C-alpha positions, 0 to 999 in steps of 0.5 A: 500499500503506498502512503499518499499526500497531497500539498495544497488542499483547493479545489483540484485536490478535493473540492471539485467532487466528493466521495460519493461522485461517480466522476473522479476529478480530485486527487483525494478522490483518486487516492481513496478509491485506488486499492494501492494507495492511502490518503495519510496526510495534507498540507495547507497554510490556511487551517480552516481549509485543512480542516474542511478538506479532512473533514470531507476525505477523511478525519484521520488524515494528518494536516500540516501547515507546510510540506516542510513539516509534513515531509519531516513527520511523515514517511510519503511514497506518493505526493501530489502538488496542488498548490498555486502555481507561484509555489510549485518550485518550492514544493517540487525541490522539497519532494525531490530532495525528500529521500522517501517520495518515489512519485510526484504528480505535480498539477499543470502549469509545472512552474511559473517562471523560467528562472524556476525552471532552470533551477529545478533542471539540475535536480530533475536530471539527477532524480530517480524518482517518477514524475507526471505533470497532470496533462490528464488527457495523456493518460486517458484510455480513450485519448490513447485509443484515439492516438493509435487509431490516427497512427494507424493511418486508417482515417488517412492523413490529418489535413487540419485541426481547430480548437476552441477553449477557455480560460488562458493560453498558458493555463487551461490552454496548456492542455490543449496544446498538449493534446495537439502535440500528443495527437497531431505532432510537436508544435513548430509554430504558433502566430497570434491573429489577435490577443487580449489579456491572459493570451485570450484570441485566435492563433494560427499553428503548425506541427511536424504533421499538419496546420490548425487554429485555436480559439481562446475566450475568457471563460467568465460565464462557462468552461469550453474544451472542444477539439476537431481533427479533419483527415482525408478519410473522416473526422475526430470530435472531441467535445465536453472537455473530452467525454465525448470523442466521436469518429466519423467515417466516410459513407456514400451520399444518399442525395448525390451519386459519387459523393461522400458524407461524413457519417458517425461511426463510433463514440469512444467510452467516456473514460475522462469520468476517471480523469485523475484516477488514470493519471494516478494509475499510470504513475503506479504502473507505467514507466513514464520517462519519456512522457515527462520528458515530452511535458517538460519541453512543452513546460519550456515552450509555454514559458517561451510562448507567454514570453514572447507572445504576451510580455513582448507582444510579438506576432509569432512564436517558433523555437529558437 
């Protein structure tokens, strides 16, 4: 049984669902139902927040004011870093230096600044610990099935993609960029078409395989995450944040002889209902080194994009 702990008792840690919820969208819920893990500790500087967290998930969870004290008092096997992004680098350093912790699951974005990433790199290069950044769609079984389908070329070549999402390119948009790199090839160019605060606006992208566009809105009134892939022999629609994945294939037109239309072939299983459970399952059972390295490269790319497009108001990002 792996002893688990959580840093930061906020929404993603334990308040976006309950122990009775059908969906598993918090770290506490994932640990509570996985037969190989036991959530024994949490930490948060806010005492009232700690108390609410333990009341919801288990009154026997040991609650601490700081990660430093928690790691001194507890022997932790697997640690979830759910603190605000500005504290990730500090928490990662402590976790990487802790002799007991073998697995770290860190919420995205990985870090907030280039200096933080530069300071972490030597520790990351030396460690034997398993590290995952929680881009949960990468660990989702249905997204993995889709990636295999696209690689098989049964739907032909990818012609282009389009995506729409809310809440900023660096934050929620990082999930979109990770999905693009997983399904459509490494991003080699981003051109800003329109841009407002927090990198909201419209963007043109190129990857090693294809091209596409993204539209990013504020999300003040609702959340949105949709992705559409047009192929030479079909179409893929990812809707409702990934809970719905539709595969369309060619069918002879009923109206026009000699023409073909796209028709729904199948809808993949909604495995996103167990999204953080999927991440935890992969962390416990799979070799994740290559995935982490790809996500580390994406973290660097996100910092570069934020610096060039947002801070310096350039129109185009491409690798140096």
